[in-house]
C-alpha positions, 0 to 999 in steps of 0.5 A: 500500500502506498500512502497518499500525501495529505490523506489519511486513506491508503491506496494500493497501486496496481501495476501489471506487466505488458502482455507479449505475443508469446504469452498471449499465444499460450493463453489463446491456445489454452482457450482452444483457439489456434491462431496464426502469429499475425492474428495474435499480433492483431489481438495484442492491443485488445489484450492490453486494454483487458489487462488494464480493465482487470487491474481497475476492477481489482483496485479498491474502491473509495469509501464514497462508492459503498452502496450503503452510503447511497441507499435512500430509505424513503420511496418517492 
């Protein structure tokens, strides 16, 4: 956890290594996809986008995002 200057809250920095062609080819092979090297290269930029999304999903949410704080008891 990395302290944020001026804040009491601690935040975790999530970093993920870049996906290379060989690793992506192995992952696709495990999924049962047999692609050519050109097809793997075409998919590689999308794999980086998904890796970034996974990192954001696994990052802790701020306290303000807690559903209990946004619940409204009164029905309108």
